[in-house]
Every structure is written in structure tokens, then in C-alpha cells.
ZAMARGU-4260 file (C-alpha; in steps of 0.2 Angstrom, whole numbers, plus 5000, padded with zeros to 4 digits):
<rodrens>
0) 5004/4888/4519 | 5002/4893/4537 | 4997/4911/4538 | 5000/4920/4554 | 4985/4931/4552
5) 4970/4930/4540 | 4958/4939/4548 | 4941/4939/4549 | 4939/4955/4550 | 4935/4947/4540
10) 4928/4983/4523 | 4935/5040/4525 | 4928/5065/4527 | 4938/5077/4518 | 4927/5087/4507
15) 4920/5078/4491 | 4931/5089/4480 | 4947/5085/4490 | 4946/5066/4491 | 4948/5063/4472
20) 4962/5075/4472 | 4971/5065/4486 | 4970/5050/4476 | 4976/5059/4461 | 4991/5067/4470
25) 4996/5051/4477 | 4994/5041/4461 | 5005/5053/4452 | 5018/5053/4465 | 5028/5040/4456
30) 5021/5034/4439 | 5037/5029/4431 | 5047/5014/4433 | 5062/5022/4442 | 5063/5032/4458
35) 5072/5046/4449 | 5058/5050/4437 | 5045/5046/4450 | 5053/5059/4461 | 5050/5073/4448
40) 5032/5067/4445 | 5029/5068/4464 | 5033/5086/4466 | 5015/5092/4463 | 5009/5081/4477
45) 5022/5086/4489 | 5028/5068/4491 | 5045/5069/4482 | 5055/5068/4498 | 5047/5051/4502
50) 5049/5044/4484 | 5068/5048/4485 | 5070/5036/4500 | 5082/5021/4498 | 5077/5007/4510
55) 5092/5001/4520 | 5089/4982/4518 | 5096/4971/4531 | 5093/4953/4538 | 5077/4954/4547
60) 5083/4944/4562 | 5099/4935/4567 | 5090/4918/4566 | 5080/4922/4550 | 5085/4917/4533
65) 5098/4928/4525 | 5087/4932/4510 | 5073/4938/4521 | 5077/4956/4522 | 5069/4971/4532
70) 5069/4990/4531 | 5060/5005/4538 | 5053/5019/4527 | 5044/5035/4531 | 5026/5039/4525
75) 5016/5054/4529 | 5004/5052/4543 | 4991/5063/4534 | 4992/5063/4515 | 4983/5080/4515
80) 4998/5087/4523 | 5013/5077/4517 | 5025/5090/4525 | 5019/5087/4542 | 5021/5072/4554
85) 5030/5056/4547 | 5027/5039/4553 | 5037/5023/4551 | 5032/5009/4539 | 5041/4992/4542
90) 5044/4983/4525 | 5051/4966/4520 | 5056/4956/4505 | 5063/4940/4498 | 5070/4944/4481
95) 5066/4933/4465 | 5075/4917/4464 | 5078/4920/4446 | 5081/4939/4442 | 5082/4936/4424
100) 5064/4929/4424 | 5057/4942/4436 | 5040/4949/4432 | 5039/4962/4446 | 5034/4963/4465
105) 5020/4953/4474 | 5013/4963/4489 | 5004/4954/4502 | 4992/4956/4517 | 4987/4942/4529
110) 4970/4950/4536 | 4965/4960/4550 | 4962/4974/4552 | 4977/4974/4564 | 4986/4959/4557
115) 5005/4962/4555 | 5011/4957/4538 | 5030/4959/4539 | 5033/4940/4539 | 5022/4937/4524
120) 5036/4934/4512 | 5042/4919/4523 | 5024/4913/4523 | 5022/4915/4504 | 5039/4906/4501
125) 5033/4891/4511 | 5017/4890/4500 | 5020/4897/4483 | 5027/4886/4470 | 5045/4889/4464
130) 5038/4895/4447 | 5030/4910/4456 | 5045/4913/4467 | 5055/4915/4451 | 5042/4928/4445
135) 5042/4940/4460 | 5050/4949/4473 | 5039/4944/4488 | 5035/4960/4498 | 5028/4961/4515
140) 5024/4976/4527 | 5016/4979/4544 | 5001/4991/4539 | 5002/5009/4547 | 4999/5008/4566
145) 5002/4990/4567 | 5017/4980/4573 | 5033/4988/4569 | 5025/5002/4559 | 5023/5016/4572
150) 5011/5005/4582 | 4996/5013/4590 | 4989/5010/4607 | 4974/5015/4617 | 4981/5010/4634
155) 4967/4997/4636 | 4966/4985/4650 | 4964/4966/4645 | 4946/4966/4650 | 4942/4982/4640
160) 4948/4972/4624 | 4934/4959/4626 | 4922/4965/4613 | 4910/4952/4607 | 4897/4955/4621
165) 4880/4946/4620 | 4865/4958/4623 | 4857/4956/4640 | 4845/4969/4647 | 4854/4968/4664
170) 4871/4972/4657 | 4867/4983/4642 | 4871/4999/4651 | 4888/4993/4657 | 4891/4988/4639
175) 4887/5005/4633 | 4899/5012/4646 | 4912/5000/4641 | 4910/5006/4622 | 4911/5024/4627
180) 4926/5022/4638 | 4936/5012/4624 | 4932/5026/4612 | 4937/5040/4624 | 4953/5031/4629
185) 4958/5029/4611 | 4954/5047/4608 | 4964/5053/4623 | 4979/5042/4620 | 4981/5043/4601
190) 4966/5052/4593 | 4977/5063/4582 | 4985/5047/4575 | 4971/5035/4575 | 4961/5046/4563
195) 4974/5042/4550 | 4974/5023/4553 | 4962/5019/4538 | 4962/5007/4524 | 4963/5021/4511
200) 4979/5028/4519 | 4986/5010/4520 | 4982/5009/4501 | 4991/5025/4498 | 5006/5018/4508
205) 5006/5003/4497 | 5007/5015/4481 | 5021/5025/4489 | 5031/5009/4493 | 5028/5004/4475
210) 5036/5021/4469 | 5051/5019/4481 | 5054/5002/4474 | 5054/5009/4457 | 5039/4999/4450
215) 5026/5004/4438 | 5014/4992/4445 | 5011/4979/4459 | 5004/4962/4460 | 4995/4957/4476
220) 4989/4943/4487 | 4977/4948/4500 | 4967/4937/4512 | 4951/4942/4522 | 4953/4960/4527
225) 4967/4961/4514 | 4954/4958/4500 | 4946/4975/4505 | 4963/4983/4506 | 4967/4976/4489
230) 4950/4982/4482 | 4952/5000/4489 | 4969/5000/4481 | 4962/4996/4464 | 4949/5009/4466
235) 4962/5023/4470 | 4975/5017/4459 | 4968/5007/4445 | 4982/5009/4433 | 4995/5003/4446
240) 4986/4986/4449 | 4994/4971/4440 | 4989/4954/4446 | 4977/4954/4461 | 4972/4939/4470
245) 4958/4942/4483 | 4956/4927/4494 | 4941/4925/4507 | 4933/4942/4502 | 4925/4956/4511
250) 4909/4964/4504 | 4914/4983/4503 | 4897/4989/4505 | 4896/4980/4522 | 4912/4986/4529
255) 4912/4986/4544 | 4897/4983/4555 | 4888/4973/4541 | 4903/4961/4540 | 4902/4958/4559
260) 4884/4955/4556 | 4888/4942/4542 | 4895/4931/4556 | 4877/4929/4563 | 4868/4928/4546
265) 4881/4915/4539 | 4880/4905/4555 | 4862/4900/4553 | 4864/4890/4536 | 4880/4882/4543
270) 4870/4877/4559 | 4856/4869/4548 | 4870/4859/4538 | 4877/4853/4555 | 4861/4847/4562
275) 4859/4837/4546 | 4876/4830/4546 | 4876/4825/4564 | 4858/4817/4562 | 4865/4806/4548
280) 4878/4800/4560 | 4867/4798/4576 | 4874/4780/4579 | 4891/4787/4581 | 4888/4803/4590
285) 4871/4801/4599 | 4865/4819/4596 | 4849/4814/4588 | 4843/4805/4573 | 4834/4819/4565
290) 4840/4837/4562 | 4826/4843/4574 | 4832/4832/4588 | 4850/4838/4585 | 4844/4856/4586
295) 4835/4852/4602 | 4850/4844/4610 | 4860/4859/4606 | 4849/4872/4613 | 4845/4861/4629
300) 4864/4861/4633 | 4864/4880/4630 | 4850/4882/4642 | 4859/4870/4655 | 4875/4880/4654
305) 4865/4897/4656 | 4859/4890/4672 | 4876/4883/4678 | 4892/4884/4668 | 4899/4868/4662
310) 4916/4863/4669 | 4929/4857/4656 | 4945/4853/4665 | 4943/4869/4676 | 4937/4880/4662
315) 4919/4886/4665 | 4909/4886/4649 | 4892/4896/4649 | 4878/4896/4636 | 4884/4912/4628
320) 4901/4903/4627 | 4893/4889/4618 | 4884/4900/4606 | 4899/4911/4602 | 4911/4896/4601
325) 4901/4885/4590 | 4897/4899/4578 | 4913/4896/4569 | 4914/4878/4572 | 4898/4874/4563
330) 4906/4878/4546 | 4916/4862/4548 | 4903/4849/4554 | 4914/4835/4560 | 4925/4848/4570
335) 4909/4855/4578 | 4902/4838/4582 | 4917/4832/4590 | 4919/4848/4601 | 4900/4847/4606
340) 4901/4829/4610 | 4915/4832/4623 | 4906/4847/4630 | 4890/4836/4632 | 4901/4823/4641
345) 4907/4836/4653 | 4890/4842/4656 | 4885/4825/4661 | 4900/4824/4673 | 4910/4812/4662
350) 4928/4814/4658 | 4930/4825/4643 | 4944/4830/4631 | 4948/4849/4633 | 4958/4848/4617
355) 4943/4842/4607 | 4932/4855/4615 | 4945/4869/4612 | 4932/4878/4601 | 4922/4881/4616
360) 4935/4882/4630 | 4949/4892/4621 | 4962/4880/4628 | 4972/4880/4612 | 4973/4898/4610
365) 4990/4905/4614 | 4987/4923/4610 | 4993/4930/4594 | 4992/4948/4601 | 5004/4942/4615
370) 5016/4935/4601 | 5015/4951/4592 | 5018/4961/4607 | 5034/4951/4611 | 5044/4966/4604
375) 5046/4979/4617 | 5041/4993/4606 | 5024/4985/4602 | 5010/4990/4614 | 5000/4975/4621
380) 4984/4982/4615 | 4991/4987/4597 | 4980/4974/4588 | 4964/4980/4596 | 4968/4998/4594
385) 4972/4997/4576 | 4957/4986/4573 | 4945/4999/4580 | 4954/5013/4571 | 4950/5005/4554
390) 4933/4997/4558 | 4927/5013/4566 | 4937/5025/4555 | 4934/5018/4537 | 4916/5024/4537
395) 4911/5013/4523 | 4894/5009/4532 | 4892/5023/4545 | 4889/5017/4563 | 4874/5024/4573
400) 4877/5036/4587 | 4862/5031/4596 | 4865/5017/4609 | 4847/5013/4609 | 4848/5008/4591
405) 4860/4994/4595 | 4848/4988/4609 | 4834/4987/4596 | 4845/4978/4583 | 4853/4966/4595
410) 4835/4960/4601 | 4829/4959/4584 | 4844/4949/4577 | 4844/4937/4592 | 4827/4932/4586
415) 4832/4931/4568 | 4849/4923/4571 | 4848/4915/4588 | 4866/4908/4588 | 4875/4924/4586
420) 4864/4939/4582 | 4865/4948/4598 | 4884/4947/4599 | 4885/4954/4581 | 4873/4968/4583
425) 4875/4975/4601 | 4885/4991/4605 | 4903/4993/4599 | 4915/5008/4602 | 4912/5014/4585
430) 4896/5022/4592 | 4906/5035/4601 | 4921/5036/4588 | 4927/5053/4582 | 4920/5057/4565
435) 4930/5050/4550 | 4941/5061/4540 | 4936/5055/4523 | 4921/5048/4514 | 4919/5030/4512
440) 4927/5021/4497 | 4915/5015/4485 | 4922/5000/4476 | 4916/4999/4458 | 4929/4997/4444
445) 4935/4986/4430 | 4952/4981/4436 | 4956/4963/4433 | 4957/4952/4448 | 4954/4935/4454
450) 4942/4932/4469 | 4944/4915/4478 | 4931/4909/4491 | 4926/4893/4500 | 4908/4889/4501
455) 4908/4887/4520 | 4918/4901/4527 | 4914/4907/4545 | 4922/4924/4543 | 4918/4930/4526
460) 4903/4920/4520 | 4901/4916/4501 | 4888/4930/4498 | 4902/4942/4504 | 4914/4936/4491
465) 4900/4936/4477 | 4897/4955/4482 | 4915/4959/4479 | 4915/4950/4463 | 4900/4960/4457
470) 4909/4976/4462 | 4925/4972/4453 | 4918/4971/4435 | 4934/4965/4428 | 4936/4951/4440
475) 4933/4932/4439 | 4929/4921/4454 | 4934/4904/4460 | 4921/4896/4471 | 4926/4880/4481
480) 4910/4870/4483 | 4910/4861/4500 | 4926/4871/4504 | 4927/4874/4523 | 4938/4887/4532
485) 4944/4904/4530 | 4958/4906/4517 | 4959/4895/4501 | 4976/4897/4492 | 4986/4886/4493
490) 4977/4871/4500 | 4983/4857/4489 | 4967/4857/4478 | 4973/4856/4460 | 4958/4865/4454
495) 4960/4880/4465 | 4979/4881/4467 | 4981/4878/4448 | 4969/4892/4443 | 4977/4905/4455
500) 4995/4900/4451 | 4992/4901/4432 | 4985/4919/4434 | 5000/4924/4445 | 5012/4917/4432
505) 5003/4923/4416 | 4992/4937/4421 | 4978/4929/4411 | 4962/4927/4421 | 4951/4912/4417
510) 4939/4915/4403 | 4924/4913/4415 | 4921/4910/4433 | 4928/4893/4440 | 4919/4881/4451
515) 4930/4868/4460 | 4925/4855/4472 | 4934/4853/4489 | 4944/4838/4493 | 4947/4830/4510
520) 4965/4836/4510 | 4960/4854/4505 | 4947/4855/4519 | 4959/4847/4531 | 4972/4861/4527
525) 4958/4874/4529 | 4954/4868/4546 | 4972/4868/4551 | 4973/4886/4545 | 4957/4890/4555
530) 4965/4885/4572 | 4965/4900/4583 | 4980/4912/4581 | 4984/4906/4564 | 4968/4913/4558
535) 4958/4926/4567 | 4940/4921/4571 | 4943/4916/4589 | 4926/4908/4594 | 4926/4915/4611
540) 4928/4933/4615 | 4947/4935/4618 | 4958/4950/4623 | 4962/4953/4604 | 4947/4954/4593
545) 4941/4942/4580 | 4947/4948/4563 | 4943/4946/4545
</rodrens>
């Protein structure tokens, strides 16, 4: 299944007494199966006018399948004040192919933060087996602030959206000024709205949509950032969660700075694996016949590019570009080796394939943000603005307000994780963001769910998924040994696909955790999904940020 956006990235302060009340009031907004009884139950929470909405479903686009329907509903900007400002939530569906055998609704999220999900039903229909399509109405939505759901903007210039900046003493003050300027522009342009673009509020939107659809519970398929959104939903609304599949998982305790730092920590074992792989194939690739020699070949080329950028068909590649680009590539050793060999050719003045070196030059990237902004109503910087709103506003792991602490961390982490540590730990706009409106969501519950994870995932490394599995006491986990790429289901692997599909069809989790082995075909599918703009995780800093 080709997913439009799984993001890496991928993870709120009313008073402590008010936050549980919010979850309760929203949860009781619509406990019953029908909108009519849901409406009466919602009165105490002030959400009755929302629950009474009847979506006006219509064909999404003239050239889209007739069964793919879209609508727009209203949700409160601030769930503490539901009588206040309302915003749009764009929703979509493909109804069950066998209404008589229908089990319920299957919500979905492709990742982010900032990834639009309106077209997920089409993506799911392409990949889900027919048996699952008979079981569910497939439900998609653009999360609040994203795409067609009252999109937010910070009026950022393209260069202001470049956010993965390696630490350098000479440029750090400029990077601090950039981070402060992004935060200030966001506050000036949309501060009153951005404060409410959080994962907790998106989870509340999901529950309100559940009520509007007249459902007692929802099932859910979430990728990357979508795993955190799903986990937060189970925390706020445990009795509303039916069958939850969380694919390529975020560690809730490390959302969000810690998840960005996972990219640096996870890259080091992937780099070591790559040097071993390339050394074993030294006769073919010529990078060195021992891991140590391959290591030296890599860092020598980085040093050369630091002195003078390498030209690859007109695209200059610096040492920082190599470190940043190869970070994600190393999780697929063959892909990394082929890209690096082409770059090495270019450095020697030999003809090189820009297509094979795309991990480093970015030549294959067409710009998902640009595609998302094709609709005139979506601001060009919408994905970036909504990304920072969640990453800075969720407050799961508070961001330091001291710029010097980022300098210290970046210097330390470049030493510990030389490939990417300074990129991950240097200054971000969150250092200057407005204080969050709610406390962090502590995920710790016994709701049944299925966590699915590749062993070699550049965006959400294996320990991240293991941490979510530990937090969700009622969950079981599927681990794909040797699995490469971000996003597992479906991949053509009978072990993983069969386990997930059985759970979606029966609601029965495996008796114990499942270990599958990757196949050549399933890894090939993962690498296909990992191409830029299908999955976030762009190896070079781009106008739109990498996402979970």
C-alpha cells in the first residue's frame, strides 16, 4: 500500500484538575450508538450542537471513485470553551463493501505531525484485503490545522522552513535567531489557533467524529506519528477503542525532542551494520574489505566534501549533506552503498548517477508540501506550521528555554553520535514557543492494541516501539527481524500481514508477542515506501520538515 505520508515525526497546561474533566466531558459527549442518544449525553459537556451534525457526504472530486466520499464538520477550537470559535474538520469515507457483515469504522492516520489523512481510505482500499474492506467503513480525515481542516500558517519563507541545521560555532547565533523568528512569526500569525493544534485535541476530534457517526467504538490504523495519536486516544477514551493497530511506533515519553534525537541514536548501529555489509562485498563496491576501512572511506569523503562540495549533475553536496542524507539510507545497506558509490564517483570526477545518489542530492524529491498546497486554500507552509504546533505544543517532554543548553547538547551529541547528533540536538523553534495549554499526556493503560515494527527503521527505531508496547499493558507486538523501512503493514510478508489482518477481522490479539522474519519482497516494499514524499524522513533538510 503506497502511503502518502507516514511520518517520521516520527509523541498539554490547563490545571491538573481541569484536564481530567476535559477528557471526561468529551468522552461522555456521545457514549451511545446513535446520534440522538449521544446528543442528550453531550449536554453536560456543551458539545450537543456538534454531535447533532449530519455530514453532507458527496463525491470527493470529479475524477475520484464515486464511493470515495467527503464532508466537512465543525469541531470546537478549544474544548474548554465549546461555545466559542469553531473550526472545520475535513473527513472522508469508503463504506463497507458488505453492509450486512460490517463490524464498524476503521479510522486512520498516515503520520506527521502535519500529514494530511483525507485520502487514507483510498490508500487503505488499495492495500487492505477484501475481507477487511467488508468489515469496515474506512474513515479518513485531515487533522485539525492540516490540509483542508482549517489549515494553519506562520507565513514562513521557504528558507525559514529548513530546520535540520547542524551545529557550528560560527552559525549558532544565526540559528538561534532563526528559531526565535519562526516562533515569533507563528505566534503573530496564528498564536490563538496554534495553541490548540495538539495531539490531545486531535484525539478529541476523533471521538467527536465517532459520536457524529453514531458509533460506540472505533477501530484504528495509525502509522508513525499516528501511533502516538492512537495511544493518546486510548488514554483519553479507553472504552471507545476497539481494534487498534499502531505501526512504526513513537515512544510517548520521548515525544518530541527525544524522538528527533532517536534519529541520531538509531543511526549509529545502522551505520555499523552498513560498514559490515559493505566490507563483505568489497570486491563489488570497493569501499574497503573491513568495517574499519569502510568507516574511514566514509569519513574521508565527508571531510573532502566539507572542504569543497561535490558536484553531482549540478547539485552541490557538502559533508553535512552526506551525514544528513546517509542517516536514513544506512537502514537499508544496499541502498546506502549504491548511493555512496555514486557520490564517490562524482568526487573523483567520474560520471555518476544522480538517480542512485538521490539519498544525498534530493533529486527524486518532488515536494509533498507543494502537492498538499495545490489547493488554493492550503497555505504553502501549512505542513511546517502544523508540525511545529504539535511538536512544540504537546509538551510531552518539555523543551528547554535556554539556547545555550542546545549548544551544549549539540556539541556533546556530535561526539556521541557523529553522524547526526548535532542535527538532532541543536536549537529548534520550540525553545521560544508559547507555553502549552495542557499538561503532557502520560500513556499508561491496558487497552488492547497491536504494535507493529521493523527492526531497522530510520524514523522510529525498534526501542521506540518497544517502549510504546511497554506503556500499553494490554498490547501485543509484532517485530520484523531484518525488516527495513518505515511502515510495515501491508508489505506482502505473510507473517506480519497475516497477524495484523486476523486481528482486524476477529479482534483477537495474538496470545503472545510475534516475531517475523523479513523477506526480500517485504523489504523491497518498505524501501519503496521510504522514497521521499511517500514517507517523510527526507534525508536532506527540505522546505517541509521530516516527520514521524
